[in-house]
Residue, then its C-alpha position, 0 to 999 in steps of 0.5 A: m134626670a129632669v123632674a116635672v111637677a104639676d097640680f093639673v094636667v090637661v089631656a086632649t080627650p074626645t068628649e064622647r070618652l069622658l064620663r061624669t062622676p056620679e053624685g055622692i062619689s068623689d073624683e078620687v074614688a070614681s077614678t079607682l073604679p075601673v081598676a076592679g073591673r080590669t082586675a076581674a077581666a084579667a083574672l078571667a083571662a088568666i084562668g082560661l074561662r070557657p063557656g059553661d065553666r063555673v067560677l066561685v066568687g068569694a068576695r061579691p060585695v067589694g072590688s073585683g068580686c062585685s065587678l065579676c058578678s055585675w058583669r055576669d048579671s049584665p044583659a049586654r053579656r047575653 
């Protein structure tokens, strides 16, 4: 079995898909932010949520709960 080790990896990505890390957030923390959003989306898909259904979010200030509530309040959703 072959093993490869690298400190950095260069990936050919279109520049319009790249985002800057917000001020005050490390690259390591910023790289984990999409995980909460994907978890929230997967949870909604798993329960088969339909228009008019209600969801109780028990942990609004953190992680997936924060993502769910941000998505709910988004003007893009309307």
